[in-house]
C-alpha positions as CSV (number, residue, x, y, z in Angstrom):
1,M,-6.4,-3.9,31.5
2,S,-8.6,-1.8,29.4
3,V,-11.1,-3.5,27.4
4,V,-11.9,-3.5,23.8
5,G,-14.7,-5.2,22.2
6,L,-13.9,-6.4,18.5
7,S,-15.9,-8.0,16.0
8,S,-14.9,-8.8,12.2
9,G,-18.0,-10.0,9.6
10,K,-19.4,-8.4,6.1
11,S,-22.7,-6.7,8.2
12,R,-21.8,-3.3,9.5
13,Y,-24.9,-3.2,12.0
14,E,-23.9,-7.1,13.0
15,N,-20.3,-6.0,13.3
16,V,-21.3,-3.0,15.5
17,R,-24.1,-4.7,17.5
18,A,-21.3,-7.9,18.1
19,S,-18.5,-5.2,19.6
20,L,-20.8,-3.5,21.7
21,E,-22.2,-6.9,22.9
22,L,-18.7,-7.9,24.0
23,L,-18.9,-4.9,26.7
24,Q,-22.3,-6.3,28.6
25,P,-21.1,-6.1,32.1
26,E,-19.1,-3.0,31.5
27,L,-22.1,-1.5,29.4
28,R,-24.9,-2.5,31.9
29,A,-22.9,-1.2,35.2
30,S,-21.7,2.6,32.7
31,L,-25.0,3.2,31.8
32,Q,-27.0,2.5,35.3
33,G,-28.6,5.2,36.5
34,K,-28.2,7.6,33.3
35,K,-30.8,10.0,32.5
36,S,-29.4,11.5,29.6
37,I,-27.5,9.9,26.5
38,L,-25.9,11.5,23.8
39,I,-24.7,10.2,20.5
40,K,-22.6,11.8,18.4
41,P,-21.8,10.8,15.1
42,N,-19.4,12.0,12.4
43,F,-20.4,14.1,9.7
44,V,-17.3,15.9,8.5
45,C,-19.7,16.7,5.1
46,T,-22.8,16.2,4.8
47,R,-23.1,15.1,1.2
48,K,-20.4,12.0,1.4
49,Q,-21.3,8.9,2.7
50,E,-17.7,7.2,2.8
51,A,-16.7,10.4,5.3
52,A,-19.6,10.3,7.6
53,S,-21.2,8.1,9.8
54,H,-23.7,5.3,8.8
55,V,-26.9,4.9,10.0
56,D,-27.0,1.3,10.2
57,A,-24.2,1.7,12.8
58,A,-25.9,4.0,14.5
59,R,-28.9,1.9,14.5
60,A,-26.8,-0.9,16.1
61,V,-25.9,1.4,18.7
62,L,-29.5,2.3,19.7
63,D,-30.8,-1.5,19.7
64,V,-28.0,-2.4,22.4
65,V,-28.1,0.7,24.6
66,R,-32.2,0.5,24.6
67,E,-31.4,-2.9,26.1
68,H,-29.9,-1.6,28.9
69,S,-31.3,2.1,29.3
70,K,-34.6,3.9,29.2
71,A,-32.6,7.0,29.6
72,H,-33.8,10.1,26.6
73,I,-31.4,9.8,23.9
74,T,-30.2,12.9,21.5
75,I,-28.2,12.3,18.1
76,G,-26.1,15.6,18.3
77,E,-23.8,16.8,15.4
78,G,-22.0,20.0,14.4
79,A,-21.2,19.5,11.0
80,A,-17.8,21.1,9.4
81,Q,-20.1,22.0,6.4
82,I,-22.8,23.1,7.6
83,P,-26.0,22.8,7.7
84,T,-25.9,19.9,9.9
85,C,-29.4,19.5,8.8
86,Q,-28.4,18.0,5.6
87,G,-26.7,15.4,7.1
88,F,-29.1,14.0,9.4
89,T,-31.6,13.9,6.1
90,N,-29.0,12.9,3.3
91,Y,-27.5,10.0,5.7
92,G,-30.9,9.0,6.9
93,F,-30.8,9.9,10.6
94,E,-34.1,12.1,10.3
95,R,-35.9,8.7,10.4
96,L,-33.5,7.4,12.6
97,A,-34.5,9.5,14.9
98,K,-38.3,8.9,14.8
99,E,-38.1,5.5,15.0
100,Y,-36.6,5.5,17.9
101,R,-38.0,8.4,19.5
102,A,-34.8,10.0,20.1
103,N,-33.9,13.8,19.4
104,L,-32.0,15.5,17.2
105,V,-29.7,18.5,17.8
106,D,-27.5,20.8,15.3
107,L,-24.8,21.5,17.8
108,N,-23.6,24.5,15.8
109,T,-26.7,26.1,16.9
110,D,-26.6,25.3,20.8
111,R,-26.2,27.3,23.7
112,Y,-22.7,26.7,24.7
113,V,-20.0,27.4,27.4
114,E,-16.4,28.8,26.9
115,I,-13.0,26.8,27.0
116,D,-10.0,27.9,26.6
117,L,-7.8,25.6,24.4
118,Y,-3.9,26.6,22.3
119,D,-3.4,29.4,19.6
120,R,-0.3,28.8,17.8
121,D,2.3,30.1,20.3
122,L,0.7,27.6,23.0
123,K,-1.2,30.1,25.1
124,P,-4.8,30.5,25.5
125,L,-7.7,31.1,22.8
126,T,-11.4,30.8,23.8
127,F,-13.5,28.4,21.7
128,R,-17.6,27.8,22.2
129,L,-18.0,24.4,23.6
130,A,-22.2,22.8,22.7
131,K,-23.9,22.7,25.9
132,T,-25.5,19.7,25.1
133,V,-22.0,17.9,24.9
134,A,-20.9,19.6,28.0
135,D,-24.3,18.7,30.1
136,A,-24.9,14.8,28.8
137,D,-25.1,12.3,31.6
138,F,-23.4,9.7,29.1
139,K,-21.9,10.7,25.9
140,I,-21.2,7.9,23.0
141,S,-18.7,8.9,19.8
142,L,-19.7,6.9,16.8
143,A,-16.6,7.1,14.3
144,L,-15.0,5.3,11.4
145,P,-11.3,5.3,10.6
146,K,-9.8,8.0,8.7
147,T,-6.7,9.3,7.7
148,H,-6.7,13.2,8.6
149,D,-4.7,16.1,6.9
150,T,-3.7,17.8,10.6
151,V,-3.5,14.6,13.1
152,V,-2.6,12.1,11.0
153,V,-5.6,9.8,12.3
154,T,-9.1,10.6,13.3
155,L,-11.0,8.4,15.6
156,T,-13.6,8.6,18.4
157,I,-11.5,10.9,20.8
158,K,-11.1,13.8,17.9
159,N,-14.8,12.6,17.1
160,L,-16.8,13.9,20.1
161,A,-13.8,16.4,21.0
162,V,-13.9,18.9,18.0
163,G,-17.4,18.0,17.0
164,A,-18.6,19.8,20.4
165,L,-16.6,22.5,19.2
166,I,-19.9,25.5,17.5
167,K,-18.9,26.5,14.4
168,D,-20.0,29.2,12.3
169,A,-21.2,29.5,8.7
170,N,-18.2,30.8,7.3
171,G,-15.9,28.3,8.9
172,D,-13.9,30.6,11.1
173,E,-13.8,28.5,13.8
174,M,-12.5,25.4,12.3
175,M,-9.8,27.5,10.9
176,K,-9.3,29.0,14.6
177,L,-8.5,25.6,15.4
178,H,-5.9,25.2,13.1
179,Q,-3.3,26.9,14.8
180,G,-0.4,24.6,14.2
181,Y,0.2,20.9,14.4
182,R,1.3,20.6,18.1
183,S,-1.4,23.2,19.3
184,I,-4.3,21.2,17.6
185,N,-3.1,18.1,19.4
186,M,-3.0,19.7,22.3
187,S,-6.1,21.2,21.9
188,I,-7.6,18.1,21.2
189,A,-6.0,16.1,24.3
190,K,-8.0,19.3,26.4
191,L,-11.0,18.7,24.8
192,A,-10.9,14.8,25.6
193,Q,-10.2,15.5,29.2
194,A,-12.9,18.3,29.5
195,V,-16.0,16.4,27.7
196,P,-14.9,12.8,27.6
197,P,-16.8,10.1,26.1
198,S,-18.6,7.2,28.2
199,L,-18.4,4.7,25.4
200,V,-17.1,4.9,21.6
201,V,-17.6,3.2,19.1
202,L,-15.4,3.0,15.6
203,D,-17.3,1.5,12.9
204,G,-14.3,0.2,10.4
205,F,-16.8,-1.6,7.9
206,E,-15.3,0.6,5.6
207,G,-12.5,3.0,6.6
208,M,-10.8,6.3,4.5
209,E,-6.8,6.6,3.2
210,G,-4.7,8.8,1.8
211,E,-6.6,12.3,1.6
212,G,-9.0,11.8,4.5
213,P,-10.9,12.8,6.5
214,E,-13.4,14.1,3.1
215,L,-11.4,13.7,0.1
216,G,-9.6,10.5,0.6
217,E,-10.5,6.8,-0.8
218,P,-12.8,4.5,0.7
219,V,-10.9,1.1,2.0
220,K,-12.3,-1.8,3.2
221,L,-11.3,-3.4,6.6
222,G,-14.7,-5.3,7.5
223,W,-14.5,-4.6,11.3
224,A,-15.8,-2.9,14.4
225,M,-14.8,-2.3,17.7
226,A,-15.8,-0.6,20.9
227,G,-15.2,0.4,24.4
228,I,-15.6,2.7,27.2
229,D,-11.8,3.5,27.2
230,P,-11.7,5.7,24.1
231,L,-7.8,6.0,24.2
232,A,-7.4,2.2,24.2
233,V,-10.1,2.0,21.4
234,D,-7.9,4.7,19.1
235,T,-4.8,3.2,20.0
236,L,-6.1,-0.2,18.5
237,A,-7.8,1.2,15.8
238,T,-4.7,3.1,14.6
239,H,-2.8,0.1,15.3
240,L,-4.7,-1.6,13.0
241,M,-4.4,0.8,10.3
242,G,-1.0,0.5,10.2
243,F,0.1,3.7,12.3
244,D,2.7,3.6,15.0
245,P,0.1,5.0,18.0
246,G,3.1,6.9,19.2
247,L,3.9,9.3,16.3
248,V,-0.3,10.1,17.0
249,G,0.0,13.6,18.7
250,Y,-2.9,13.9,20.7
251,L,-3.0,9.8,21.7
252,V,0.3,10.6,23.1
253,M,-1.0,13.8,24.9
254,C,-3.9,11.4,26.1
255,R,-1.8,8.9,27.4
256,E,0.7,11.9,29.3
257,R,-2.6,13.4,30.7
258,G,-3.6,9.9,32.3
259,L,-7.2,9.6,30.0
260,G,-6.8,5.6,29.1
261,E,-4.3,2.8,28.0
262,G,-2.4,3.8,25.2
263,D,-0.4,0.8,24.9
264,V,-1.2,-2.1,22.3
265,E,0.4,-5.0,24.1
266,R,-1.9,-3.6,27.9
267,I,-5.1,-3.9,26.0
268,E,-7.5,-6.7,26.6
269,V,-9.2,-7.7,22.8
270,R,-12.6,-9.2,23.2
271,G,-14.1,-11.2,20.0
272,V,-11.4,-11.3,17.6
273,K,-8.4,-12.9,19.1
274,D,-5.8,-12.3,16.4
275,F,-6.6,-9.0,15.4
276,A,-3.0,-8.9,14.1
277,A,-4.6,-10.4,10.8
278,L,-6.9,-7.4,10.8
279,R,-4.1,-5.2,10.2
280,K,-4.0,-3.4,7.2
281,D,-1.1,-0.4,6.3
282,L,-3.5,2.4,4.7
283,K,-2.2,5.2,2.9
284,R,-1.2,8.0,4.5
285,H,-2.0,11.5,4.0
286,P,0.4,13.4,1.5
287,T,1.3,16.0,4.7
288,Y,1.9,13.1,6.8
289,E,5.5,14.1,7.4
290,K,4.9,17.8,8.0
291,Q,2.1,16.5,10.6
292,L,5.2,14.5,12.8
293,G,6.1,18.4,13.3
294,W,4.2,17.9,16.7
295,R,6.8,16.4,18.5
């Protein structure tokens, strides 16, 4: 069974750290021999903390990873609303990188490799994939649970998949990805297979409901989870957010591709045994019913 570490408490840092410490054997084994580690936070925008990864969550990840590895660490993000450097500054990641001697990389200015995804007619459409993501030995997706305006929820898989695509200043690249509900879900699943996360961390101390991933309202959840099976983590998180994972297109497609465990009943949850008590039904995005058109 796939394992998810789940922690609940009143401290963001302690929740994230505890969720990772529940995975000590798996984490130690998976980090062995790795030379380059990428931590990919989520900055959908660079001026609204509720919509972005928190520096305290990143600090907890760095502290645990450093206990198991001396590999070179890069913190890389390509903000949807550029420039990314504003997010690094506004959210405290510049200071964090200096403290931990990590490199900061704006993925939107990175070298790239090309990848074919899907257009509206499900035909190949070429995108640019950041080379820093493609080349990293160990990829960590650090995200937060939010509702979404196109794919129901955005969690760890989507954070790394879509975040790895290079965006241009006028936003054309992101508009190019939004080719329809079915095509965008298929594109995310293909990206998840092309650049799979090695470890995922979901900081659910606070999430976002309603008009996510940017304009929604913050909602207190009080938990964090981590795992080396991204699909298992995102499936459990979707369930705790009050959504049916079977209605989230890219999760269904990742499961069909054999990318992890997509059945809540088959996930081993360490830490919080009565995880059902943490479930909170988040407000759906107003376009939720339309988003189910991926089927």
